N, CA, C and O atoms as a GROMACS GRO file, in nm:
protein
  408
    1MET      N    1   0.426  -1.576  -3.500
    1MET     CA    2   0.508  -1.692  -3.532
    1MET      C    3   0.584  -1.734  -3.406
    1MET      O    4   0.652  -1.653  -3.344
    2MET      N    5   0.571  -1.860  -3.370
    2MET     CA    6   0.635  -1.911  -3.250
    2MET      C    7   0.773  -1.968  -3.284
    2MET      O    8   0.790  -2.045  -3.378
    3GLN      N    9   0.871  -1.927  -3.204
    3GLN     CA   10   1.006  -1.977  -3.225
    3GLN      C   11   1.029  -2.096  -3.134
    3GLN      O   12   0.980  -2.100  -3.021
    4LYS      N   13   1.102  -2.192  -3.182
    4LYS     CA   14   1.138  -2.308  -3.102
    4LYS      C   15   1.289  -2.310  -3.085
    4LYS      O   16   1.364  -2.273  -3.176
    5PHE      N   17   1.330  -2.353  -2.969
    5PHE     CA   18   1.473  -2.369  -2.946
    5PHE      C   19   1.493  -2.491  -2.858
    5PHE      O   20   1.403  -2.533  -2.786
    6MET      N   21   1.613  -2.546  -2.865
    6MET     CA   22   1.642  -2.667  -2.790
    6MET      C   23   1.761  -2.642  -2.698
    6MET      O   24   1.864  -2.587  -2.739
    7LEU      N   25   1.745  -2.682  -2.575
    7LEU     CA   26   1.856  -2.675  -2.480
    7LEU      C   27   1.932  -2.806  -2.492
    7LEU      O   28   1.875  -2.914  -2.477
    8SER      N   29   2.057  -2.795  -2.517
    8SER     CA   30   2.132  -2.919  -2.531
    8SER      C   31   2.226  -2.941  -2.413
    8SER      O   32   2.190  -3.014  -2.321
    9SER      N   33   2.339  -2.882  -2.412
    9SER     CA   34   2.435  -2.911  -2.306
    9SER      C   35   2.446  -2.793  -2.210
    9SER      O   36   2.540  -2.714  -2.218
   10ILE      N   37   2.349  -2.784  -2.120
   10ILE     CA   38   2.353  -2.680  -2.019
   10ILE      C   39   2.337  -2.748  -1.883
   10ILE      O   40   2.252  -2.835  -1.864
   11GLU      N   41   2.419  -2.707  -1.790
   11GLU     CA   42   2.414  -2.768  -1.658
   11GLU      C   43   2.296  -2.711  -1.580
   11GLU      O   44   2.252  -2.599  -1.604
   12LEU      N   45   2.245  -2.791  -1.487
   12LEU     CA   46   2.131  -2.751  -1.407
   12LEU      C   47   2.161  -2.625  -1.327
   12LEU      O   48   2.075  -2.537  -1.316
   13SER      N   49   2.280  -2.614  -1.271
   13SER     CA   50   2.316  -2.495  -1.193
   13SER      C   51   2.318  -2.370  -1.280
   13SER      O   52   2.281  -2.262  -1.235
   14GLU      N   53   2.362  -2.384  -1.405
   14GLU     CA   54   2.365  -2.269  -1.496
   14GLU      C   55   2.223  -2.226  -1.534
   14GLU      O   56   2.195  -2.106  -1.540
   15LEU      N   57   2.135  -2.322  -1.559
   15LEU     CA   58   1.996  -2.292  -1.591
   15LEU      C   59   1.928  -2.224  -1.471
   15LEU      O   60   1.853  -2.128  -1.488
   16LYS      N   61   1.956  -2.275  -1.352
   16LYS     CA   62   1.901  -2.217  -1.230
   16LYS      C   63   1.944  -2.072  -1.215
   16LYS      O   64   1.862  -1.987  -1.180
   17LYS      N   65   2.070  -2.042  -1.240
   17LYS     CA   66   2.123  -1.907  -1.230
   17LYS      C   67   2.056  -1.814  -1.330
   17LYS      O   68   2.025  -1.700  -1.296
   18ILE      N   69   2.034  -1.860  -1.452
   18ILE     CA   70   1.969  -1.779  -1.556
   18ILE      C   71   1.827  -1.743  -1.515
   18ILE      O   72   1.784  -1.629  -1.530
   19VAL      N   73   1.754  -1.842  -1.463
   19VAL     CA   74   1.615  -1.819  -1.422
   19VAL      C   75   1.611  -1.724  -1.302
   19VAL      O   76   1.529  -1.633  -1.299
   20GLU      N   77   1.698  -1.744  -1.203
   20GLU     CA   78   1.703  -1.656  -1.085
   20GLU      C   79   1.731  -1.512  -1.126
   20GLU      O   80   1.668  -1.420  -1.075
   21ASP      N   81   1.826  -1.492  -1.217
   21ASP     CA   82   1.859  -1.357  -1.262
   21ASP      C   83   1.741  -1.292  -1.333
   21ASP      O   84   1.714  -1.174  -1.312
   22ALA      N   85   1.672  -1.367  -1.416
   22ALA     CA   86   1.557  -1.313  -1.488
   22ALA      C   87   1.445  -1.274  -1.392
   22ALA      O   88   1.386  -1.167  -1.406
   23VAL      N   89   1.416  -1.358  -1.295
   23VAL     CA   90   1.311  -1.329  -1.198
   23VAL      C   91   1.351  -1.209  -1.112
   23VAL      O   92   1.268  -1.121  -1.085
   24PHE      N   93   1.476  -1.205  -1.068
   24PHE     CA   94   1.524  -1.094  -0.985
   24PHE      C   95   1.512  -0.962  -1.059
   24PHE      O   96   1.469  -0.862  -1.001
   25ASN      N   97   1.551  -0.960  -1.187
   25ASN     CA   98   1.544  -0.837  -1.265
   25ASN      C   99   1.400  -0.788  -1.282
   25ASN      O  100   1.375  -0.668  -1.283
   26GLN      N  101   1.306  -0.881  -1.296
   26GLN     CA  102   1.165  -0.842  -1.309
   26GLN      C  103   1.110  -0.790  -1.176
   26GLN      O  104   1.037  -0.691  -1.175
   27LEU      N  105   1.143  -0.854  -1.066
   27LEU     CA  106   1.093  -0.812  -0.935
   27LEU      C  107   1.155  -0.680  -0.890
   27LEU      O  108   1.092  -0.605  -0.816
   28LYS      N  109   1.276  -0.653  -0.934
   28LYS     CA  110   1.346  -0.530  -0.896
   28LYS      C  111   1.267  -0.406  -0.941
   28LYS      O  112   1.277  -0.301  -0.878
   29CYS      N  113   1.191  -0.417  -1.048
   29CYS     CA  114   1.113  -0.305  -1.099
   29CYS      C  115   0.999  -0.267  -1.005
   29CYS      O  116   0.956  -0.152  -1.005
   30PHE      N  117   0.949  -0.361  -0.924
   30PHE     CA  118   0.834  -0.336  -0.839
   30PHE      C  119   0.871  -0.275  -0.704
   30PHE      O  120   0.786  -0.213  -0.641
   31VAL      N  121   0.992  -0.289  -0.659
   31VAL     CA  122   1.034  -0.242  -0.527
   31VAL      C  123   1.020  -0.091  -0.512
   31VAL      O  124   0.965  -0.048  -0.411
   32PRO      N  125   1.066  -0.008  -0.605
   32PRO     CA  126   1.054   0.137  -0.586
   32PRO      C  127   0.909   0.184  -0.577
   32PRO      O  128   0.880   0.281  -0.507
   33ILE      N  129   0.817   0.118  -0.646
   33ILE     CA  130   0.677   0.157  -0.643
   33ILE      C  131   0.622   0.141  -0.502
   33ILE      O  132   0.551   0.229  -0.454
   34VAL      N  133   0.653   0.032  -0.435
   34VAL     CA  134   0.605   0.007  -0.299
   34VAL      C  135   0.664   0.110  -0.203
   34VAL      O  136   0.591   0.164  -0.120
   35GLU      N  137   0.793   0.136  -0.212
   35GLU     CA  138   0.856   0.233  -0.123
   35GLU      C  139   0.801   0.373  -0.146
   35GLU      O  140   0.782   0.448  -0.050
   36GLN      N  141   0.776   0.409  -0.270
   36GLN     CA  142   0.726   0.542  -0.302
   36GLN      C  143   0.587   0.562  -0.243
   36GLN      O  144   0.559   0.669  -0.189
   37LYS      N  145   0.499   0.464  -0.251
   37LYS     CA  146   0.364   0.477  -0.198
   37LYS      C  147   0.363   0.494  -0.048
   37LYS      O  148   0.282   0.571   0.005
   38SER      N  149   0.450   0.424   0.024
   38SER     CA  150   0.447   0.432   0.169
   38SER      C  151   0.496   0.568   0.220
   38SER      O  152   0.455   0.611   0.328
   39ASN      N  153   0.581   0.637   0.145
   39ASN     CA  154   0.635   0.766   0.187
   39ASN      C  155   0.564   0.883   0.120
   39ASN      O  156   0.606   0.998   0.136
   40GLN      N  157   0.459   0.856   0.048
   40GLN     CA  158   0.390   0.957  -0.030
   40GLN      C  159   0.316   1.056   0.060
   40GLN      O  160   0.254   1.016   0.159
   41LEU      N  161   0.322   1.184   0.026
   41LEU     CA  162   0.248   1.288   0.096
   41LEU      C  163   0.121   1.319   0.019
   41LEU      O  164   0.123   1.333  -0.103
   42LEU      N  165   0.009   1.330   0.091
   42LEU     CA  166  -0.119   1.358   0.029
   42LEU      C  167  -0.172   1.492   0.077
   42LEU      O  168  -0.150   1.531   0.191
   43THR      N  169  -0.241   1.562  -0.012
   43THR     CA  170  -0.306   1.687   0.025
   43THR      C  171  -0.433   1.656   0.105
   43THR      O  172  -0.472   1.540   0.117
   44ARG      N  173  -0.496   1.760   0.157
   44ARG     CA  174  -0.622   1.741   0.231
   44ARG      C  175  -0.728   1.679   0.139
   44ARG      O  176  -0.799   1.587   0.179
   45LYS      N  177  -0.737   1.730   0.018
   45LYS     CA  178  -0.838   1.680  -0.077
   45LYS      C  179  -0.811   1.534  -0.113
   45LYS      O  180  -0.904   1.454  -0.117
   46GLN      N  181  -0.685   1.499  -0.139
   46GLN     CA  182  -0.650   1.360  -0.172
   46GLN      C  183  -0.678   1.267  -0.055
   46GLN      O  184  -0.726   1.155  -0.075
   47THR      N  185  -0.648   1.314   0.068
   47THR     CA  186  -0.670   1.232   0.186
   47THR      C  187  -0.818   1.208   0.209
   47THR      O  188  -0.860   1.096   0.237
   48ALA      N  189  -0.898   1.313   0.197
   48ALA     CA  190  -1.043   1.299   0.214
   48ALA      C  191  -1.101   1.205   0.109
   48ALA      O  192  -1.188   1.123   0.139
   49SER      N  193  -1.055   1.217  -0.013
   49SER     CA  194  -1.101   1.129  -0.120
   49SER      C  195  -1.061   0.984  -0.093
   49SER      O  196  -1.140   0.893  -0.114
   50PHE      N  197  -0.938   0.964  -0.047
   50PHE     CA  198  -0.888   0.830  -0.016
   50PHE      C  199  -0.972   0.763   0.093
   50PHE      O  200  -1.001   0.644   0.086
   51LEU      N  201  -1.011   0.842   0.194
   51LEU     CA  202  -1.089   0.789   0.306
   51LEU      C  203  -1.240   0.795   0.283
   51LEU      O  204  -1.318   0.748   0.367
   52CYS      N  205  -1.281   0.852   0.170
   52CYS     CA  206  -1.424   0.867   0.136
   52CYS      C  207  -1.498   0.949   0.242
   52CYS      O  208  -1.606   0.912   0.287
   53ILE      N  209  -1.438   1.060   0.282
   53ILE     CA  210  -1.499   1.150   0.379
   53ILE      C  211  -1.493   1.292   0.324
   53ILE      O  212  -1.424   1.318   0.225
   54SER      N  213  -1.566   1.383   0.388
   54SER     CA  214  -1.565   1.523   0.346
   54SER      C  215  -1.446   1.596   0.408
   54SER      O  216  -1.383   1.547   0.502
   55LEU      N  217  -1.416   1.713   0.354
   55LEU     CA  218  -1.307   1.794   0.409
   55LEU      C  219  -1.336   1.840   0.553
   55LEU      O  220  -1.244   1.841   0.635
   56PRO      N  221  -1.460   1.878   0.587
   56PRO     CA  222  -1.486   1.912   0.728
   56PRO      C  223  -1.465   1.793   0.824
   56PRO      O  224  -1.416   1.811   0.935
   57THR      N  225  -1.501   1.673   0.780
   57THR     CA  226  -1.478   1.555   0.863
   57THR      C  227  -1.329   1.532   0.880
   57THR      O  228  -1.284   1.500   0.991
   58LEU      N  229  -1.252   1.547   0.774
   58LEU     CA  230  -1.106   1.532   0.783
   58LEU      C  231  -1.049   1.635   0.881
   58LEU      O  232  -0.961   1.604   0.960
   59HIS      N  233  -1.100   1.757   0.876
   59HIS     CA  234  -1.055   1.862   0.968
   59HIS      C  235  -1.084   1.821   1.113
   59HIS      O  236  -0.999   1.836   1.200
   60ASP      N  237  -1.205   1.770   1.137
   60ASP     CA  238  -1.242   1.727   1.272
   60ASP      C  239  -1.153   1.612   1.319
   60ASP      O  240  -1.107   1.612   1.433
   61TRP      N  241  -1.129   1.516   1.232
   61TRP     CA  242  -1.044   1.402   1.268
   61TRP      C  243  -0.902   1.446   1.297
   61TRP      O  244  -0.835   1.389   1.384
   62THR      N  245  -0.856   1.547   1.225
   62THR     CA  246  -0.720   1.599   1.249
   62THR      C  247  -0.715   1.671   1.383
   62THR      O  248  -0.619   1.654   1.459
   63LYS      N  249  -0.816   1.751   1.413
   63LYS     CA  250  -0.820   1.824   1.540
   63LYS      C  251  -0.828   1.730   1.660
   63LYS      O  252  -0.768   1.757   1.764
   64THR      N  253  -0.903   1.620   1.647
   64THR     CA  254  -0.918   1.527   1.759
   64THR      C  255  -0.804   1.427   1.769
   64THR      O  256  -0.797   1.350   1.865
   65GLY      N  257  -0.714   1.427   1.672
   65GLY     CA  258  -0.597   1.339   1.677
   65GLY      C  259  -0.619   1.201   1.618
   65GLY      O  260  -0.534   1.113   1.632
   66ILE      N  261  -0.731   1.181   1.552
   66ILE     CA  262  -0.756   1.051   1.487
   66ILE      C  263  -0.656   1.030   1.373
   66ILE      O  264  -0.605   0.920   1.353
   67ILE      N  265  -0.629   1.138   1.300
   67ILE     CA  266  -0.532   1.134   1.189
   67ILE      C  267  -0.427   1.240   1.216
   67ILE      O  268  -0.459   1.352   1.257
   68LYS      N  269  -0.302   1.204   1.192
   68LYS     CA  270  -0.190   1.296   1.214
   68LYS      C  271  -0.163   1.375   1.085
   68LYS      O  272  -0.152   1.317   0.978
   69ALA      N  273  -0.153   1.507   1.098
   69ALA     CA  274  -0.125   1.594   0.983
   69ALA      C  275   0.009   1.663   1.002
   69ALA      O  276   0.061   1.671   1.114
   70HIS      N  277   0.064   1.711   0.892
   70HIS     CA  278   0.192   1.782   0.894
   70HIS      C  279   0.175   1.913   0.819
   70HIS      O  280   0.116   1.917   0.710
   71ARG      N  281   0.227   2.020   0.877
   71ARG     CA  282   0.217   2.152   0.814
   71ARG      C  283   0.352   2.189   0.753
   71ARG      O  284   0.456   2.180   0.817
   72ILE      N  285   0.346   2.232   0.628
   72ILE     CA  286   0.463   2.287   0.560
   72ILE      C  287   0.420   2.423   0.506
   72ILE      O  288   0.345   2.431   0.409
   73GLY      N  289   0.468   2.529   0.570
   73GLY     CA  290   0.421   2.663   0.534
   73GLY      C  291   0.274   2.673   0.569
   73GLY      O  292   0.235   2.653   0.684
   74ASN      N  293   0.192   2.705   0.469
   74ASN     CA  294   0.048   2.711   0.495
   74ASN      C  295  -0.025   2.588   0.441
   74ASN      O  296  -0.148   2.585   0.437
   75ARG      N  297   0.049   2.488   0.400
   75ARG     CA  298  -0.012   2.364   0.346
   75ARG      C  299  -0.017   2.258   0.454
   75ARG      O  300   0.076   2.243   0.534
   76VAL      N  301  -0.126   2.184   0.455
   76VAL     CA  302  -0.143   2.071   0.546
   76VAL      C  303  -0.134   1.945   0.463
   76VAL      O  304  -0.209   1.927   0.367
   77LEU      N  305  -0.042   1.856   0.500
   77LEU     CA  306  -0.021   1.732   0.426
   77LEU      C  307  -0.031   1.612   0.519
   77LEU      O  308  -0.011   1.624   0.640
   78TYR      N  309  -0.063   1.498   0.461
   78TYR     CA  310  -0.078   1.374   0.537
   78TYR      C  311   0.012   1.268   0.475
   78TYR      O  312   0.021   1.257   0.352
   79LYS      N  313   0.079   1.190   0.560
   79LYS     CA  314   0.163   1.081   0.511
   79LYS      C  315   0.077   0.957   0.489
   79LYS      O  316  -0.003   0.919   0.575
   80ASN      N  317   0.094   0.895   0.373
   80ASN     CA  318   0.013   0.779   0.336
   80ASN      C  319   0.026   0.666   0.438
   80ASN      O  320  -0.074   0.605   0.475
   81ASP      N  321   0.147   0.638   0.484
   81ASP     CA  322   0.165   0.529   0.580
   81ASP      C  323   0.102   0.562   0.715
   81ASP      O  324   0.055   0.471   0.784
   82GLU      N  325   0.099   0.689   0.755
   82GLU     CA  326   0.034   0.727   0.880
   82GLU      C  327  -0.118   0.718   0.870
   82GLU      O  328  -0.185   0.685   0.968
   83ILE      N  329  -0.171   0.747   0.752
   83ILE     CA  330  -0.315   0.731   0.731
   83ILE      C  331  -0.353   0.585   0.748
   83ILE      O  332  -0.450   0.552   0.816
   84ASN      N  333  -0.276   0.497   0.686
   84ASN     CA  334  -0.303   0.353   0.696
   84ASN      C  335  -0.286   0.304   0.840
   84ASN      O  336  -0.360   0.216   0.884
   85ASP      N  337  -0.190   0.360   0.913
   85ASP     CA  338  -0.169   0.322   1.052
   85ASP      C  339  -0.287   0.364   1.141
   85ASP      O  340  -0.317   0.299   1.240
   86SER      N  341  -0.353   0.474   1.104
   86SER     CA  342  -0.463   0.523   1.187
   86SER      C  343  -0.592   0.443   1.165
   86SER      O  344  -0.684   0.453   1.246
   87LEU      N  345  -0.598   0.365   1.060
   87LEU     CA  346  -0.715   0.280   1.037
   87LEU      C  347  -0.713   0.168   1.139
   87LEU      O  348  -0.609   0.106   1.162
   88SER      N  349  -0.826   0.142   1.201
   88SER     CA  350  -0.832   0.035   1.301
   88SER      C  351  -0.933  -0.070   1.258
   88SER      O  352  -1.030  -0.041   1.189
   89GLN      N  353  -0.906  -0.191   1.299
   89GLN     CA  354  -0.992  -0.303   1.263
   89GLN      C  355  -1.107  -0.313   1.362
   89GLN      O  356  -1.090  -0.293   1.482
   90ILE      N  357  -1.225  -0.345   1.308
   90ILE     CA  358  -1.343  -0.364   1.392
   90ILE      C  359  -1.361  -0.513   1.414
   90ILE      O  360  -1.372  -0.589   1.318
   91ASN      N  361  -1.365  -0.554   1.540
   91ASN     CA  362  -1.388  -0.694   1.573
   91ASN      C  363  -1.538  -0.716   1.595
   91ASN      O  364  -1.599  -0.651   1.680
   92THR      N  365  -1.595  -0.807   1.517
   92THR     CA  366  -1.737  -0.836   1.530
   92THR      C  367  -1.756  -0.981   1.567
   92THR      O  368  -1.669  -1.065   1.541
   93SER      N  369  -1.868  -1.011   1.628
   93SER     CA  370  -1.900  -1.148   1.669
   93SER      C  371  -2.010  -1.201   1.579
   93SER      O  372  -2.111  -1.134   1.560
   94ASN      N  373  -1.992  -1.320   1.524
   94ASN     CA  374  -2.093  -1.382   1.439
   94ASN      C  375  -2.182  -1.477   1.518
   94ASN      O  376  -2.278  -1.531   1.462
   95ALA      N  377  -2.153  -1.497   1.645
   95ALA     CA  378  -2.232  -1.588   1.728
   95ALA      C  379  -2.367  -1.525   1.759
   95ALA      O  380  -2.377  -1.404   1.777
   96LYS      N  381  -2.470  -1.607   1.767
   96LYS     CA  382  -2.603  -1.557   1.801
   96LYS      C  383  -2.600  -1.501   1.942
   96LYS      O  384  -2.537  -1.558   2.032
   97GLY      N  385  -2.668  -1.392   1.961
   97GLY     CA  386  -2.671  -1.328   2.091
   97GLY      C  387  -2.553  -1.238   2.115
   97GLY      O  388  -2.545  -1.171   2.218
   98GLY      N  389  -2.458  -1.235   2.019
   98GLY     CA  390  -2.343  -1.146   2.031
   98GLY      C  391  -2.384  -1.003   2.008
   98GLY      O  392  -2.502  -0.973   1.991
   99ARG      N  393  -2.288  -0.917   2.007
   99ARG     CA  394  -2.316  -0.776   1.993
   99ARG      C  395  -2.390  -0.743   1.864
   99ARG      O  396  -2.481  -0.660   1.863
  100TYR      N  397  -2.352  -0.808   1.755
  100TYR     CA  398  -2.414  -0.785   1.627
  100TYR      C  399  -2.492  -0.908   1.579
  100TYR      O  400  -2.522  -0.918   1.461
  101GLY      N  401  -2.524  -0.998   1.667
  101GLY     CA  402  -2.593  -1.122   1.631
  101GLY      C  403  -2.737  -1.099   1.592
  101GLY      O  404  -2.791  -0.991   1.613
  102ASN      N  405  -2.800  -1.204   1.535
  102ASN     CA  406  -2.941  -1.195   1.493
  102ASN      C  407  -3.033  -1.211   1.609
  102ASN      O  408  -3.155  -1.206   1.592
   0.00000   0.00000   0.00000
């Protein structure tokens, strides 16, 4: 059942404030999720799964410095934001005769 209501004597500034507060309250719920993901620690298995690589490959990448690891006791952990920072973009050429051209 749909309810109907009528706005009668409300000032534009008051309506604007109500809408801003409602939007702000909804967006406030998403901020902690973003901050939590960037500071998240991943295990070796989680990191390998995230990168779609094997555990031996992850070990090699850690030894060569491609990915930075952190040791806590006997556990090796990886920071999610550092994993994303270690990803590099590949520049390709679409022009004929280029490196990857036809």
